[in-house]
Residue, then its C-alpha position, 0 to 999 in steps of 0.5 A: m514557318c517551313n524555312y525555318g523549320f529546315q534551316l532549324a533542323s540543318l543546323f542542328n544536323q550539322f551540330y550533331a554531327a560535329c559534336p558528339v552528344i552522349t559520347e562525350e566526356d565532359p559532364d559540362k558539355r554533355s549536360f549541356r549538349l543533351w540540354l540543347t537536344a532536348e530543346y531542339t526537340k520541342h520546338l521543332a515538335d511544336i513547328l510540325y504541329i503548327l505545320g499540321l504534320p506528324t512529329p516522327t517518333e524515331m530518326 
């Protein structure tokens, strides 16, 4: 589970660095990226909960 969480975080970091989320001008892309970010956040929170780790409120 630790390795999966680390890989997920690493891949999302690469996505976030390469693809603007808030500043994206295309509304469809922005909407999808916001959805993807929200899903990632929920998924990572689940992983941290399973591992017994606190979820950060800010990055």
